[in-house]
C-alpha positions in Angstrom: -29.6 5.2 15.7 -25.8 5.0 15.5 -24.1 1.8 16.5 -20.5 2.7 17.2 -17.8 0.8 15.4 -16.2 -0.2 18.8 -19.3 -2.0 19.8 -19.7 -3.6 16.4 -16.2 -5.0 16.6 -16.5 -6.0 20.3 -19.8 -7.8 20.0 -18.8 -9.5 16.7 -15.6 -10.8 18.4 -17.5 -12.0 21.5 -20.3 -13.6 19.5 -17.8 -15.6 17.4 -15.9 -16.7 20.5 -19.1 -17.6 22.4 -20.5 -19.7 19.5 -17.1 -21.3 19.0 -16.8 -22.2 22.7 -20.4 -23.6 22.8 -19.9 -25.8 19.8 -16.5 -27.0 21.1 -17.9 -27.6 24.6 -20.8 -29.6 23.3 -18.6 -31.7 21.1 -16.1 -32.2 23.9 -18.7 -33.1 26.5 -20.4 -35.6 24.1 -17.0 -37.1 23.2 -16.0 -37.3 26.9 -19.3 -38.9 27.9 -19.0 -41.6 25.2 -15.4 -42.1 26.2 -16.2 -42.7 29.9 -19.1 -45.1 29.0 -17.0 -47.0 26.4 -14.1 -47.4 29.0 -16.6 -48.8 31.5 -18.0 -51.2 28.9 -14.5 -52.3 27.9 -13.8 -52.9 31.6 -16.9 -55.1 31.9 -16.1 -57.0 28.7 -12.6 -57.7 30.1 -14.0 -59.1 33.3 -16.6 -61.0 31.4 -14.0 -62.7 29.2 -11.9 -63.6 32.2 -14.9 -65.1 34.0 -15.9 -67.2 30.9 -12.3 -68.3 30.4 -12.0 -69.5 34.0 -15.4 -71.2 33.9 -14.4 -73.1 30.8 -11.1 -74.2 32.2 -12.3 -75.2 35.7 -14.2 -78.2 37.0 -17.9 -77.9 37.6 -17.6 -78.3 41.4 -15.1 -75.4 41.5 -17.2 -73.0 39.6 -19.1 -71.6 42.6 -15.8 -70.7 44.2 -14.9 -68.8 41.0 -18.3 -67.0 41.0 -17.7 -66.0 44.6 -14.2 -64.6 44.0 -15.3 -62.6 41.0 -18.4 -61.4 42.9 -16.2 -60.0 45.6 -13.8 -58.4 43.1 -16.6 -56.8 41.1 -18.6 -55.8 44.1 -15.6 -53.8 45.3 -15.8 -51.9 42.0 -19.6 -51.6 42.3 -20.2 -54.2 39.5 -22.2 -57.4 39.4 -22.5 -60.3 37.1 -24.9 -63.2 36.3 -24.5 -66.4 34.3 -27.3 -67.7 32.2 -28.0 -70.6 29.9 -29.4 -70.8 26.5 -32.9 -70.4 27.9 -32.0 -67.2 29.7 -32.2 -68.8 33.1 -29.8 -67.2 35.6 -27.7 -69.4 37.8 -26.5 -68.8 41.4 -24.5 -65.7 41.6 -25.7 -64.6 45.0 -29.3 -64.1 43.9 -32.4 -66.4 43.3 -32.7 -68.1 40.0 -34.8 -66.4 37.4 -34.9 -65.6 33.7 -33.3 -62.5 32.2 -35.9 -59.9 31.4 -35.8 -56.7 29.5 -33.9 -57.9 26.5 -35.6 -57.6 23.1 -35.8 -60.4 20.6 -33.3 -58.6 18.4 -30.9 -58.5 21.4 -31.2 -62.2 21.9 -30.7 -62.8 18.2 -27.3 -61.0 18.4 -26.3 -62.9 21.5 -27.4 -66.3 20.2 -25.2 -65.6 17.1 -22.2 -65.1 19.3 -22.1 -61.3 19.2 -21.4 -59.2 22.3 -24.2 -56.9 23.4 -23.1 -53.6 24.8 -25.4 -50.9 26.2 -23.5 -47.8 27.5 -26.3 -46.3 29.5 -29.8 -47.7 30.3 -32.4 -46.4 32.7 -35.3 -48.9 32.1 -34.0 -52.4 32.5 -32.7 -54.4 35.5 -34.6 -52.4 38.1 -31.8 -49.9 38.6 -31.7 -46.1 38.2 -29.2 -46.5 35.4 -26.6 -49.0 34.3 -24.0 -49.9 31.8 -24.2 -53.5 30.9 -22.7 -56.0 28.6 -23.8 -59.5 27.6 -21.1 -61.9 26.4 -22.3 -65.1 24.8 -20.7 -68.5 25.4 -20.5 -70.7 22.3 -19.3 -74.3 22.3 -16.6 -74.2 19.7 -16.6 -78.0 19.2 -20.4 -78.2 18.5 -20.8 -74.6 17.4 -23.9 -74.2 19.6 -25.0 -71.3 21.9 -24.7 -72.5 25.5 -25.5 -69.3 27.4 -23.4 -66.4 28.5 -22.6 -63.9 31.2 -24.3 -60.6 32.0 -22.3 -57.8 33.7 -23.7 -54.6 35.0 -22.3 -51.4 36.5 -24.3 -48.4 37.8 -23.7 -45.3 35.8 -23.8 -43.1 38.9 -20.0 -43.3 39.2 -19.5 -42.5 35.6 -22.1 -39.7 35.7 -20.3 -38.2 38.7 -17.0 -38.3 36.9 -18.6 -36.7 33.8 -20.3 -34.1 36.0 -16.9 -33.2 37.6 -15.2 -32.9 34.2 -18.1 -30.8 32.8 -17.9 -28.6 35.8 -14.1 -28.1 35.3 -14.8 -27.5 31.6 -17.4 -24.9 32.5 -14.9 -23.0 34.7 -12.4 -23.2 32.0 -14.8 -21.8 29.5 -15.8 -19.0 31.8 -12.2 -18.0 32.4 -11.5 -18.3 28.7 -14.5 -16.1 27.9 -13.3 -13.5 30.5 -9.8 -13.4 28.9 -11.4 -13.3 25.4 -13.7 -10.5 26.6 -10.7 -8.4 27.7 -8.7 -9.3 24.6 -11.6 -8.4 22.3 -12.1 -5.1 24.1 -8.4 -4.3 23.7 -8.3 -5.2 20.0 -11.6 -3.3 19.3 -10.2 -0.2 21.2 -7.0 -0.3 19.1 -9.0 -0.4 15.8 -11.3 2.4 17.0 -8.3 4.5 18.0 -6.7 4.1 14.7 -9.8 5.1 12.9 -10.3 8.0 15.3 -6.8 9.2 14.4 -7.7 9.0 10.7 -10.9 11.0 11.3 -8.9 13.7 13.3 -6.3 13.9 10.5 -9.1 14.2 7.9 -10.6 17.1 9.9 -7.2 18.8 10.0 -6.8 18.4 6.2 -10.3 19.8 5.6 -9.3 22.8 7.7 -6.4 23.4 5.5 -3.5 21.7 7.3 -1.8 19.7 4.5 1.3 18.7 6.6 -0.6 16.2 8.9 0.4 12.5 8.8 -0.8 9.5 10.7 1.1 6.4 11.8 0.8 3.8 9.0 1.8 0.2 8.4 1.2 -2.7 6.0 -0.1 -4.9 8.8 -3.7 -4.7 7.8 -6.2 -2.8 5.7 -6.4 0.1 8.2 -2.6 0.5 8.0 -2.8 0.5 4.2 -5.6 3.1 4.4 -3.3 5.2 6.5 -0.6 4.8 3.9 -3.0 5.9 1.2 -4.1 8.9 3.4 -0.5 10.0 3.9 0.2 9.6 0.2 -3.0 11.7 -0.6 -1.9 14.4 1.8 1.5 14.5 0.3 0.0 14.9 -3.2 -2.4 17.6 -1.9 0.5 19.4 -0.2 2.6 19.2 -3.4 -0.4 20.5 -5.4 -1.0 23.4 -3.0 2.6 24.3 -3.1 2.6 24.2 -6.9 -0.6 26.3 -6.9 1.0 28.8 -4.6 4.2 28.8 -6.7 2.2 29.3 -9.8 0.3 32.1 -8.2 3.5 33.8 -7.0 4.9 33.4 -10.5 1.7 34.9 -12.0 1.9 37.9 -9.7 5.6 38.2 -10.4 4.9 37.9 -14.2 2.3 40.6 -14.1 4.6 42.8 -12.1 7.5 42.1 -14.5 5.3 42.7 -17.6 3.9 45.9 -16.1 7.4 47.1 -15.2 8.7 46.1 -18.6 5.9 47.9 -20.5 6.0 51.0 -18.2 9.4 52.2 -19.5 8.7 52.2 -23.2 5.1 53.5 -22.6 6.5 56.3 -20.5 9.1 57.2 -23.1 6.5 57.1 -25.9 4.0 59.2 -23.9 6.7 61.8 -23.0 7.9 62.2 -26.5 4.3 62.5 -27.9 3.4 65.1 -25.2 6.6 67.0 -26.1 5.8 67.0 -29.8 2.1 67.9 -29.2 3.0 70.9 -27.1 6.0 72.0 -29.2 8.3 71.5 -26.3 10.9 69.6 -28.4 13.3 71.7 -30.5 13.1 71.2 -34.2 16.5 69.6 -34.4 15.6 67.0 -31.8 12.2 66.0 -33.2 13.6 63.3 -35.6 15.5 61.8 -32.7 12.3 61.8 -30.6 10.4 60.1 -33.4 13.1 57.5 -33.7 12.9 56.9 -30.0 9.1 56.4 -30.2 9.6 53.9 -33.0 12.3 52.0 -31.1 10.1 51.7 -28.0 7.1 50.7 -30.0 9.1 47.9 -31.6 10.3 46.9 -28.2 6.6 46.6 -27.0 5.7 44.6 -30.1 8.7 42.3 -29.5 7.6 41.8 -25.9 4.1 40.8 -26.9 5.3 38.5 -29.7 7.7 36.8 -27.3 4.9 36.2 -24.8 2.7 34.7 -27.5 5.5 32.6 -28.9 6.5 31.3 -25.4 2.9 30.2 -24.7 2.6 28.4 -28.0 5.9 26.6 -27.5 5.0 25.7 -23.9 1.6 24.3 -24.8 3.0 22.4 -27.9 1.0 24.5 -30.3 3.9 24.8 -32.7 5.0 22.2 -35.2 8.6 21.4 -35.9 9.8 20.6 -39.4 13.0 18.7 -38.7 15.7 18.1 -41.4 19.4 17.4 -41.6 21.1 20.8 -41.4 24.8 21.6 -41.9 25.7 23.1 -38.5 28.6 25.2 -39.8 26.3 27.1 -42.2 23.9 27.9 -39.4 26.7 29.1 -37.1 28.2 31.3 -39.9 24.7 32.9 -40.5 24.5 33.7 -36.7 28.0 35.2 -36.8 27.1 37.4 -39.8 23.7 38.6 -38.3 25.1 39.5 -34.9 28.6 40.8 -36.0 27.5 44.5 -35.8 26.0 44.1 -32.3 29.2 42.3 -31.2 31.5 45.0 -32.6 29.5 47.7 -30.8 30.9 46.2 -27.6 34.2 45.4 -29.1 33.5 41.7 -29.1 34.4 39.1 -31.8 32.4 36.0 -32.7 34.5 32.9 -33.6 32.9 29.9 -35.4 34.5 26.4 -34.8 32.7 23.5 -36.5 33.7 20.9 -39.1 31.7 21.0 -42.4 30.5 17.4 -41.9 28.8 18.1 -38.6 25.0 17.7 -39.1 22.1 18.4 -36.8 18.6 17.1 -37.0 16.4 20.1 -36.2 13.9 22.7 -37.4 16.0 25.3 -39.2 14.1 28.4 -38.2 13.8 27.3 -34.5 17.5 26.3 -34.4 18.4 29.8 -35.6 16.1 31.3 -33.0 17.8 29.3 -30.3 21.3 30.3 -31.3 20.5 33.9 -31.8 18.9 34.2 -28.3 21.9 32.6 -26.6 24.4 34.6 -28.6 22.6 37.9 -28.0 22.7 37.0 -24.3 26.5 36.4 -24.5 27.0 39.7 -26.3 24.9 41.5 -23.7 27.1 40.4 -20.8 30.5 40.6 -22.6 32.7 43.5 -23.4 36.1 43.5 -25.2 35.9 39.7 -25.3 35.3 36.7 -27.5 32.2 34.6 -28.2 32.8 31.1 -29.6 30.2 29.2 -31.6 31.2 25.5 -31.7 29.8 22.3 -33.1 30.8 18.7 -33.0 29.4 15.2 -33.2 29.6 12.8 -30.2 28.3 9.3 -30.4 24.6 9.6 -31.3 24.1 13.3 -30.7 25.2 16.7 -32.0 26.7 19.1 -29.5 26.5 22.9 -29.9 28.4 25.2 -27.6 28.1 29.0 -27.1 30.9 30.2 -24.9 31.9 33.8 -23.9 34.5 35.6 -21.9 31.9 37.9 -20.2 31.2 38.7 -16.6 29.7 35.2 -15.9 26.7 34.3 -13.8 26.5 33.9 -10.0 26.0 30.2 -9.0 22.9 31.2 -7.1 21.4 32.7 -10.3 22.1 29.9 -12.8 18.8 28.0 -12.3 16.8 31.3 -12.4 18.0 32.3 -15.9 15.3 30.1 -17.5 12.5 31.9 -15.8 10.4 34.3 -17.8 11.5 38.0 -17.4 14.3 37.0 -15.1 16.8 39.9 -14.9 20.4 39.7 -13.9 21.9 42.3 -11.5 21.6 45.6 -13.4 24.9 46.7 -11.7 26.6 43.9 -13.5 25.4 44.7 -17.1 25.9 47.6 -19.4 22.4 47.3 -20.8 20.9 50.7 -20.3 17.3 49.4 -20.1 17.9 46.7 -17.5 16.7 44.2 -20.0 13.9 41.8 -19.0 13.1 39.1 -21.5 11.8 35.7 -22.5 14.7 34.7 -24.6 16.3 31.9 -22.5 12.8 30.6 -21.4 11.9 30.2 -25.1 15.4 28.6 -25.8 14.9 25.9 -23.2 11.3 25.1 -24.4 12.5 24.8 -28.0 15.4 22.6 -27.1 13.1 20.3 -25.1 10.7 20.2 -28.2 13.7 18.9 -30.2 14.0 16.1 -27.5 17.3 17.7 -26.6 19.0 19.0 -23.5 20.6 22.3 -22.6 23.1 23.0 -19.8 24.9 26.1 -18.6 28.1 26.5 -16.6 29.6 29.7 -15.5 32.3 31.3 -13.4 32.1 34.9 -12.3 34.6 37.1 -14.0 35.6 34.4 -16.5 32.5 33.8 -18.7 29.6 31.5 -19.4 29.1 28.4 -21.6 25.8 27.0 -22.9 25.9 23.4 -24.1 23.0 22.0 -26.3 22.7 18.3 -27.0 20.3 17.2 -29.8 20.0 13.5 -30.7 20.6 12.4 -34.2 17.8 11.1 -36.3 
């Protein structure tokens, strides 16, 4: 059987409060009772000392008058007293002479030694329902002998009535406090249950696929911290789902791009082969068709190799062999390798680097980086200039590839690092509408060198790539 958290909280609060009130009430009642009886005993002792002092200082023939005066005073306060000698014989205090009864031998031993006997409440002695009594001994200081003493009694009915009234008031106070505590405990329990209920509802929404739900949180208590953790978890799940969705979209886009990229060369190859097979191509055009098939086949191989290379680089499956390389030599090699491609578009490649500029990098991968960037510049530049620069700055080597091409739109700059990203075909003279992995590979290779690559561009004026590689 389920026992709801609300009732658990509520009954635990009430139980603690009730037990605490009971303990405090019992302690307070006991303390109050002792206090009332002790005050009554102190009052009797005060009167007793006053009587003994007056008896000691007065003449014998005046003592009956003293007894009478004190009897009247004490009677008004519902008290009485008796004087006794060393043999426990009572003397005239408005009653017949007799001996004190009801005191044990141990009580008499204390009295005879000059000690005051105090009994806060007694229900057996002196023939009354209940009394508080004190016995004060009188000792002759000159002779040091016990001469007698004085017995004072007061019924406890007055004290009991006072204690009863106080206990009654205490009971009412406890009942009111319990009622307030009941409401307060109910309110607190309801608050805690509602907070947990909100968490349950939010959990149900998350399990249903809503990853944007949040609950009110605080650092006030553990439930608030749990709400904080829940919100943090939902944010993480939401970010993960967005990343998964993004990856899925990229996967679909990648498959579409690869399919589209492969369709053109495959269509070309298939068309040429069909033409050769059915003798539909004139003899003088057959060599041109074969060259076209070879070109498209190489293009497919390059596409596959670039994909494999990119995945290896991205998953850190390649090993770099870094060394100190003269940057000027590398830039001149790039210039020489790509000179013909640049001249086809009436471009010139200019190298600007001091002989003492060194770069700590893997030689083959550095050449791959610079060739990819320079080819990209050649592709989007006509009748212009491409600069390959190198310099040292503080603790890093800076390599720049700048062109005077058509530039890149500011909205497209961040997209150029995506695989198979393609610029607007209307803005490039590339007849194939080139897709590629070049810049994606470039970025991954630069990151593997613990470097950084930035690009800045202005439409109609050109583009600049800046690579920063830390020195060894």
